[in-house]
C-alpha positions in Angstrom: -10.4 -3.9 33.0 -12.8 -1.9 35.0 -16.4 -2.9 35.3 -19.1 -0.4 33.4 -20.6 1.8 35.6 -23.7 4.1 35.4 -22.8 8.2 35.0 -23.5 10.3 37.8 -23.0 13.3 39.0 -20.5 14.3 42.2 -18.9 17.8 43.1 -15.1 16.3 42.5 -16.1 15.8 38.7 -16.4 20.0 38.6 -13.9 20.5 41.5 -10.7 18.9 40.5 -10.9 20.6 37.2 -11.4 24.2 38.3 -8.8 23.8 41.3 -5.9 23.2 38.6 -7.4 26.2 36.4 -7.4 28.3 40.0 -3.4 27.3 40.4 -3.0 28.6 36.7 -4.6 31.8 37.7 -2.8 32.0 41.2 0.2 31.5 39.8 -0.1 34.2 37.0 -1.4 36.6 39.7 1.6 35.9 42.0 3.9 37.0 39.3 1.8 39.8 38.0 1.6 41.0 42.2 5.2 40.6 43.0 7.0 41.4 39.9 8.3 37.4 39.2 8.8 35.8 36.1 8.6 32.0 36.4 9.5 31.5 32.5 12.8 29.5 33.5 10.7 27.0 35.0 9.2 26.3 31.9 10.3 23.1 29.9 13.7 24.2 28.5 14.6 20.5 26.0 18.3 19.5 26.1 19.0 20.9 30.0 18.7 18.5 32.9 17.4 21.5 34.9 14.5 22.0 32.1 12.8 18.9 33.5 11.6 20.9 36.5 9.1 22.1 33.6 7.6 18.9 33.1 5.9 19.5 36.9 5.9 23.4 36.7 5.5 24.6 33.1 1.5 23.8 32.6 1.1 26.2 35.6 2.7 29.1 33.4 1.4 31.5 31.4 3.3 34.0 29.2 0.2 36.4 29.2 -3.4 37.1 30.3 -4.7 35.7 26.7 -2.4 33.1 27.1 -4.0 31.7 30.3 -7.8 32.7 29.4 -7.6 30.4 26.3 -6.2 27.2 28.3 -8.7 27.7 31.2 -11.8 27.1 29.5 -10.8 23.9 27.2 -8.7 23.0 30.4 -11.9 23.6 32.6 -14.5 22.3 29.6 -12.6 19.0 28.8 -10.8 18.5 32.3 -14.9 18.0 33.3 -15.6 16.1 30.9 -12.9 13.2 31.4 -13.7 13.0 35.0 -17.7 12.6 34.6 -17.4 10.1 31.6 -14.3 8.3 31.8 -14.1 8.2 36.0 -12.8 4.7 36.7 -9.4 5.6 34.6 -9.4 9.6 35.0 -6.6 10.0 37.3 -4.4 7.6 35.3 -4.7 9.3 31.8 -4.6 12.8 33.5 -1.6 11.9 35.8 0.2 9.6 33.5 -0.8 12.0 30.4 0.4 15.0 32.7 4.2 13.1 32.7 4.6 11.6 29.3 3.4 15.1 28.0 5.9 16.8 29.1 8.9 14.3 28.6 8.0 14.2 25.1 7.9 17.7 24.9 11.5 18.2 26.5 12.8 15.4 24.1 11.6 16.8 21.1 11.2 20.4 21.5 13.3 23.5 20.8 15.6 24.6 22.9 13.7 27.6 24.5 11.0 28.0 27.5 7.7 26.0 26.5 5.4 26.8 29.2 1.5 27.0 29.5 -1.3 24.3 30.2 -1.9 23.5 26.0 0.0 20.6 25.7 -2.6 19.1 28.3 -5.8 20.3 26.5 -4.4 18.7 23.6 -3.7 15.6 25.4 -7.9 15.9 26.4 -8.7 16.8 23.2 -7.8 13.8 21.8 -8.5 11.4 24.3 -12.1 12.7 24.5 -12.1 12.0 20.9 -10.5 8.5 20.4 -11.8 6.7 23.2 -15.4 8.0 22.3 -15.0 6.6 18.8 -13.8 3.0 20.0 -15.9 2.7 22.9 -18.4 2.1 20.5 -20.8 3.8 23.0 -23.6 6.7 21.3 -22.9 8.7 24.4 -19.4 8.8 24.4 -19.2 9.0 20.7 -21.8 12.1 20.8 -19.1 13.5 22.9 -16.0 12.9 20.2 -18.0 14.6 17.6 -18.8 17.6 20.3 -15.3 18.1 21.2 -14.6 18.3 17.3 -17.4 20.8 16.9 -15.5 22.9 19.0 -12.0 22.2 19.5 -11.7 20.9 16.1 -9.5 23.8 15.0 -6.8 22.6 17.5 -5.7 20.5 15.0 -3.7 22.9 13.2 -1.9 23.7 16.1 0.4 20.3 15.7 2.2 22.1 13.4 4.9 24.6 13.4 2.8 27.4 11.3 3.7 29.7 14.2 7.1 29.9 16.0 5.9 31.6 19.4 3.6 29.2 19.7 5.2 25.0 21.5 3.8 22.8 18.8 6.0 20.4 20.0 3.9 20.4 23.3 0.3 20.4 21.1 2.1 17.1 19.4 3.1 15.6 22.4 -0.6 16.3 24.5 -2.0 15.1 20.8 -0.1 11.8 20.3 -0.5 10.9 24.2 -4.2 11.5 24.1 -4.6 8.8 21.3 -2.0 6.6 22.9 -3.9 6.4 25.7 -7.1 6.1 24.5 -6.4 2.7 22.8 -4.4 1.7 25.6 -7.8 2.1 27.7 -9.4 0.6 24.9 -11.4 -2.1 27.2 -12.6 0.2 29.8 -15.7 2.0 29.7 -18.1 3.7 32.0 -21.8 3.9 30.4 -23.4 1.4 29.8 -26.1 1.4 27.1 -29.7 0.8 28.3 -30.8 -2.7 26.4 -34.6 -2.8 25.4 -36.8 -5.6 25.5 -37.0 -6.8 22.1 -33.1 -6.7 22.4 -33.2 -9.7 25.2 -32.5 -12.9 24.1 -35.9 -14.6 25.2 -37.9 -11.5 23.9 -41.2 -13.1 22.2 -42.8 -10.5 19.5 -46.8 -12.6 20.6 -46.1 -11.2 24.6 -45.5 -7.7 23.1 -48.1 -5.5 23.8 -46.8 -3.2 21.1 -46.2 -5.8 19.0 -50.0 -7.1 19.0 -51.6 -4.5 17.6 -50.1 -5.7 14.3 -50.8 -8.7 12.2 -48.5 -11.0 10.5 -48.1 -8.5 7.7 -46.6 -5.7 9.9 -50.4 -4.2 9.2 -52.3 -2.4 11.7 -55.1 -3.7 13.4 -57.7 -1.0 13.6 -60.2 -1.4 16.1 -58.8 -4.8 18.0 -61.7 -5.9 20.5 -61.0 -4.8 24.0 -60.7 -8.3 26.4 -64.0 -7.5 28.2 -66.1 -7.2 24.6 -64.2 -10.1 23.3 -65.5 -12.2 26.3 -69.0 -11.1 26.1 -69.1 -12.1 22.2 -67.8 -15.3 22.8 -70.3 -16.0 25.6 -73.2 -14.8 23.7 -72.5 -17.0 20.9 -72.7 -20.1 23.2 -76.5 -22.0 23.7 -77.9 -21.2 26.7 -80.1 -24.1 28.3 -82.9 -22.3 30.4 -84.3 -25.0 32.9 -88.4 -24.1 33.8 -89.8 -25.7 36.9 -93.8 -26.2 37.7 -95.1 -26.3 40.7 -98.5 -27.3 41.4 -100.2 -25.1 43.8 -102.3 -27.2 46.4 -105.9 -26.5 46.8 -107.0 -26.2 50.4 
């Protein structure tokens, strides 16, 4: 179990997801520039050679729209994974990458399944469920942000469109849920503890709580320490001793 760590930004948080997206665009540019078609290198269920798509499939896209639709969420969700879940980011990404591809190969239709959408679903489901089970308000807020922005993705885990690899979406979604609970005990955020949450906290020693009486009412015009000391001193009896000295006659 990894120890909780404070959040901090570093260049690799954005660099690795950006490199992944850049490779996607480079592959697409190469296909257009040299009139190549890498679609046969996608995941093809039922064929042994189709397993090569587990590695190559996520980098291959059929159109510019397909590529663009995967690039933005890949960059956003990948950055969130690398920032909020630093100790486990590579385990989640690599393990999820491979398992998603293998499940797609096992349950998919006999066709070439290409695109990074399976990885996008993996990241979205992991970030959502991991944030919920973490019971940490920063990560829970991230979960709701993912739902707000990418909640509509859920519909595409069902066979609504024969031109979409819903099997890849379903595989990524399921693997993300699995990994979220598999790494249940690992967290990167430590919630700040306030003074009043400490075991040795005493309300009477808290300057803020001293502004209220025993019934919870605010004490108005509370005397300042100097004034209180002055008033206390003025109430005491002050003794005055006179010394009479007779002057000698010359």
